[in-house]
N, C-alpha and C positions, 0 to 999 in steps of 0.2 A: 504494500500500500504506500502511495506517495505521501509525503508530509502534508501537501495541500488537501488531499482527500481525507487524511486523518484529521486535519484541523477542521474541515467542514463537518465531518461526522461528530467530532467533539463539540463543535458549536451547536449542532442540533441537539445533542444531549444536554448541554447547558441551557439551551432555550426551553427544552421540555421542563426542566426544573424551575426555571424562572417563571414560566407560564403557570405552573401549578402553585408556586408561591404567590403570584399576583392574584390568582383566583381565590386562594384562601384569604388573603388580605382584604379583598373586595367583599367576600362573604362576611368576614369578621367586622368589617366597617359598615355593615347594613347597606350593602349594594352601592357603596360610594367609593370613589377613588381613594386609595390609602394615603395620599399626599395632598397637601394644601400649600399654595403659594411657594415659598422658598424651599420647601421640602422636596420638590420635584427634581432639581438638579443634583443634589447629593444622592438621591435614590437612583437616578439614572446613571450617575457615575459609578455607583456600586455595582449595578447590573452589568454595565459595560466591562468593568474590571473582572467580574466573575466569569463572564463569557470569554474574555480574553484568556483567562487562566484555563478554562475548559479547552479552548482551541489550541493553546500553546502546549499543554501537556499531551493532548492526543497527537499533535504534530510531532512532538519530541519522541514519542513512543511508536510512531507509525511503522518503523521497520521491524518492530517486534510483534505487531498486530496481524492477525490472520484474516480479518474481515471487518465489515462495517459494524457489527454488533459490539465487539470489544471496544472499538473507537468511540461508539456512542456511549457505552458504559463508562469509559474513561472521562468523557465530557460531563456525564451526570455526577460523578464522584469527585471531579477535580477540585471544585471550590472547598469542599470539606477536607480533602486530603491536604491541600495547601495550607488551610487554616490550622489544621492539627500539627503540621510540620513547623509552622511559624510559632506556634505556642511552645514548642520544645526547644526552639532556638533562643539562646540567651541574648538579651539586649546588650548593646554596646553603650556604656555610659560615656558621656562627654561633659566637659566643663563648658562654661559660658564662653571661654576664649577659643573653643573649637578643638582642644586637645582631647584625644580619646583616652579612655581608661579612668578618668576622674582624678588622676594623680598630677602633681606638679613636678616640673623638672628642676 
């Protein structure tokens, strides 16, 4: 599978998750859009970033995938996998002057 094909199938998987999330939010919000005014752009940015993660991960794994279904599943699970990995990664502390590690030289 080519990286572009993998990315597209990953994107479809990510879109499926986002569509279900949006449907649930609309239902919980009494059939109204879940955002008002200034909440639209941050919400839209978050969706785009999650879709990008779905596409990128499926594209990166495309040479290991045997078909469309695995690429779609990678796209579905990518945002969760990336968020769990980032939770395990230690933060880099920095001082106000821009030095890393929090220590002074």
